[in-house]
N, C-alpha and C positions, 0 to 999 in steps of 0.2 A: 605729316605728322597734325594731328587736332587733338584736343581735350576736351572732355566732358563738362560743361560751365556749372553742371548740378553737382559735382563732385565736392565734398568738404574742401574749404580753403586750401588747408595744408598740405592736402593730398594734390591739389592741381599747383601747388608753389613746389612742391617736390619735384612734380611731372615736368614743370617749366625748367627748373634749376638742371634736371639729367638732360635734357632736350640739347641737342646740338645748333638748334634753330634760335634766331633772336626775336622771330614773331611766328606765333602761334593761333591758328583759327580756333576758336570756341564754338561747339554746337551743343543744342539741346533736343532732348527726344530721340534724335536720330543724328549720325554723322554728316548726313547732307544739308542738314540744316545749320548752318553758319551763323550765329547771331552777333559775334563780335570777334575781336583779334587782341590779342594779348602782347605788347611789346616787353620784351625784357627789361628794358630799362625804363619802363613807368613800374614794373615789378619791385625792380630793387628799389626805388625811390619811395614807392609804398611799404615796403618792409623795413627801412629806415625810419620814415615817420612812425610805424607802429613798435618800433624796438625790437623788432623780431618777432613778435607775436602774431604767427601766421595765420593760427584760428580766427583771428578777427577781421582779418583782411575781407574787404567785400570785394572781389574778383571782377563783378560785373562793372563796377564802377571806374576800375581802373583800366578795362579794357576799352578800346575803343569799336565804334560802327565799322562793320565791313564797308568795303569798297568793291563792287561787282561790275565786271567789264566783258562785253561780248566776246565770244571767241574769235569774232570776225575783225575784231580792231587789228589795224596793221600795227608791227614794230614801230614806225614812224610816229603813228596817230599815239599809241599809248605812251611812248618817250616824253611826247608832247603835254599829254595828260597828268603824267607823274611830274612834269616840271611847273605847269600850271597850277596844279592842286598842291603842290610841294609834299606829296605822299610817295612813298617808296614801296608799296606792297598792295594787292589788287586780286581777286578771285575772280577766275575765269568762268564763264556760264556760258552754255548752249542757247539755243533757240527755245528750248522747254524751261529754261531756268535751272538746270541742273548743275553742279558745281564740277567742273571738269579737272582744275588746278589750281594754281596760282602763280603769278608772275611778280617780279620784283624788277626795282629799277636799275639793281645790281645785274640781273639777268641780263637786261636789255644791252645794258653797258658792256657787258661781257662778251655778248653776242656781235656788237657792233665793232670791239675792238678787236674780237677775236677774228673777224673777217681781214682786218687790217694787217694783224699780226701774220695771220697765213700769208697774205698777198706779199707782203715785203719781209717776211721771217726777222720779224723784231724781236730780239732778248727779252726775256719776262724777268722784270725786275725782282731781286732775291732769289734768282737761280744760278748757280755758278757750277757749270759742267765742269769734272774732274775727270782725271785720267782713269781708264778702265771701264767707262761707261756711266758711272755713277754721276750725282750731283749732291753738291751741297744746297740746301734751302732752307730759306726762313719760314719758320711756322706759319706765319699768315699769308704765304702763299697760295691762291685759291687750286684746288684739286683740277678745274679745268685749264686753267692757264698752263700748269705743270704737264698736263695730258697734251696739250697743242704743242707745247714747246718742245717736249722730249718724243713726242708720238707714243705715248702710252696709254693705257687703259685703266687707269685705278679708278675705282667707282665712287661716285660723288654724289649718291643718293641719301646717305646718313649724315654726311658731313660736308663741309664747303672749303674750310682752309686744310692743307695737307697736316697740320698739327692737330685738328678735329680728328681727322681720319685716323691717327696712331691713336687718340685718346678711346676713339668709339671701340677699336679693335682691341686695346690692351684692357679696356674696363677700367682704368686708372688714367691718373697724371704721371706719366713716367719720369724718373729722376734722370739726371745727366748720367748717362754711361751706359743706360741699359738699350738692348738691342732687341729687336722684334722682327720677325719672318712672317709675312703674310701675303696674298696677293702675287705670289712669285717675285716679291723683291724684300731686300733688306734695309731696314729701317734704324739708324742708330742714331739715338737722342744726343747730340752736342751742345745743346744749351739750352736751360730753363730758368726764368726768374718766375719766383715765386709760384704761381699755378700756370703760368704760361709756359709751352713749350716754344723756344726761340729759334733754334737752328737743329737741322737734322741732315744726316748724309744719308741718301737712298741711293741703293746698288741692286741693279737687276739680278736676279737669280736663275739659274737654268737647272731643272731637275733636282730642286732642292725640297726635303719633305718643310711643310709649312708649320707652324709653331712659335712659341716663344723662345729665343734663345737666353742664353745667360749674359747679364750685363758683362761688358768688358771691362777687364782687370785695371 
């Protein structure tokens, strides 16, 4: 996901707030021309300083210069680069300078930890198996980690955490007690604090129709 830096500031703020990502590439003229990267924390600080007057924000000054790395860089080398430069986000380019995607420090650490987890079958923090094949999951658990632990295939293209997936699919921040059915699973919201989903009960379903179910009584 990337944003057009030439959009009005209030439009960019709304798009950034609605996004499930914390770091968003900004482009000018065409999506391939990435000119900056906007971090959600920097945007929040700027909004606080402007007392919520989003139309007066200079997004270009808030965003940071993009860091491009070649697609031939190894995982170990990029991990070292992240640690040395104290950065968490880079754009991957091919030999022609075309952007192929992005890589984050979190991605690399997940790959490394994922390999160790698969080899030694280490339990994922925040995931508790339940009788009947379901699990109790903290909202902050990464989708990738849950998929690895349970051998599931929940999509992680639009969200990083399991709470983010539920919010994305529900198009709202659900209340405690609400239940949703999608991707072949039943998601019951068991905990919410302010605007955060803190606990979910996830149960695989077989041959059941998709769609939102009514909240539990």
